[in-house]
C-alpha positions in Angstrom: 95.5 87.9 -13.4 93.8 88.6 -10.1 90.4 88.4 -11.9 91.4 84.9 -13.3 92.2 83.7 -9.8 88.9 85.0 -8.5 86.9 83.4 -11.4 88.7 80.1 -11.3 87.3 78.9 -7.9 83.8 79.9 -9.1 84.3 77.7 -12.3 85.5 74.8 -10.1 82.5 75.2 -7.8 80.0 75.3 -10.7 81.6 72.2 -12.3 81.5 70.4 -9.0 77.9 71.4 -8.3 76.6 70.3 -11.7 78.6 67.1 -11.8 77.1 65.9 -8.5 73.5 66.4 -9.6 71.5 63.3 -10.6 70.5 63.0 -14.2 67.0 61.9 -15.3 66.3 58.4 -14.1 65.5 56.1 -17.0 63.3 53.2 -16.2 65.0 50.0 -17.3 63.0 47.2 -18.9 63.4 44.0 -16.9 65.7 41.6 -18.7 63.5 38.7 -17.8 59.7 38.3 -18.4 58.9 37.0 -14.9 55.2 36.4 -15.8 56.2 34.3 -18.8 58.5 32.3 -16.6 55.7 31.9 -14.0 53.4 30.6 -16.8 56.1 28.1 -18.0 56.6 26.8 -14.4 52.8 26.5 -14.0 52.6 24.5 -17.2 55.5 22.2 -16.1 53.8 21.7 -12.7 50.5 20.9 -14.3 52.2 18.3 -16.5 53.9 16.9 -13.5 50.5 16.5 -11.7 49.0 14.9 -14.8 51.8 12.3 -14.7 51.0 11.8 -11.0 47.3 11.3 -11.8 48.1 8.8 -14.5 50.5 7.0 -12.1 53.2 7.6 -14.8 56.4 7.1 -12.7 58.8 7.8 -15.6 56.8 11.0 -16.3 57.0 12.1 -12.7 60.7 11.5 -12.4 61.4 13.2 -15.8 60.6 16.6 -14.3 63.4 16.3 -11.7 66.9 17.5 -12.6 69.6 14.9 -12.5 71.0 16.3 -9.3 67.7 16.9 -7.6 67.1 16.1 -4.0 64.0 15.3 -2.0 63.4 14.9 1.7 61.2 11.7 1.4 61.4 9.4 4.4 63.2 12.1 6.4 66.4 12.1 4.5 68.0 13.4 1.3 67.1 11.2 -1.6 68.0 11.2 -5.3 66.2 10.3 -8.5 66.7 6.6 -8.2 65.0 6.6 -4.8 62.1 8.7 -6.2 61.6 6.2 -9.0 61.5 3.4 -6.4 59.2 5.4 -4.1 56.5 6.1 -6.7 56.7 2.6 -8.1 56.2 1.2 -4.6 53.4 3.7 -3.8 51.4 3.0 -6.9 51.9 -0.7 -6.6 50.3 -0.7 -3.2 47.2 1.1 -4.5 48.2 4.4 -2.9 48.2 7.7 -4.6 48.5 11.5 -4.1 45.8 14.0 -4.9 47.5 17.4 -5.7 46.1 20.9 -5.6 47.1 23.9 -7.6 49.9 25.9 -6.2 48.9 28.3 -3.4 52.1 30.3 -3.8 54.7 30.7 -6.5 57.7 33.0 -6.4 60.0 33.5 -9.4 63.4 35.1 -8.9 64.0 38.5 -10.5 66.7 36.8 -12.6 64.1 34.3 -13.9 66.2 31.2 -13.3 64.9 29.9 -9.9 61.4 29.6 -8.4 59.6 27.9 -5.6 56.0 26.9 -5.2 53.9 25.6 -2.4 51.0 23.3 -3.0 48.7 21.0 -1.1 48.4 17.3 -1.4 46.4 14.5 0.2 47.7 11.0 0.4 45.3 8.0 -0.1 46.4 4.5 0.9 44.6 1.2 1.1 43.9 0.1 4.7 42.3 -3.3 4.9 41.4 -3.0 1.3 39.6 0.3 1.7 41.0 3.6 0.5 41.7 6.0 3.4 42.6 9.6 2.6 44.6 11.6 5.1 44.6 15.3 5.9 45.7 17.9 3.4 49.4 18.9 3.9 51.7 21.1 2.0 54.8 20.4 -0.2 57.4 22.8 -1.5 59.3 22.5 -4.8 62.2 24.5 -6.0 62.5 24.8 -9.8 65.5 25.8 -11.8 65.6 26.9 -15.4 67.8 24.6 -17.4 70.2 25.4 -20.3 67.6 24.3 -22.8 65.1 26.8 -21.2 63.0 24.0 -19.6 62.2 24.0 -15.9 63.2 21.1 -13.7 62.6 20.4 -10.0 65.9 20.6 -8.0 64.4 20.2 -4.5 61.2 18.7 -3.2 59.8 18.4 0.3 
């Protein structure tokens, strides 16, 4: 019986020691293909810019989620305002020239992303087009239930 009491602590010690060791780490495959999502956002952004180049207001606004916000004119604006903004802009002969994104970050979960891109605004001044300096905009995109990407915030 004394031998049993002497061996029992050794058994507990061995069990404790082996239970605390880390097992082999198994690399998990990412649940989301971030590069595929990046490509989908790039495609949506390119289509948005084509709508801009064609002065297609309905096309531009269609890439915004229903609850999207922008910071045009120094305040939060909704889709109705964006429709009015671009109609007015194009009616005055003004337009934007956009550049490819300089930075795009897609969340690890694959449902949000932001991108930063340059634009130049051209407006008519005394009948002549005048192009301003290049400045930068940021868009936040969100993956929708139908797997499409929509803009949810734009500055």
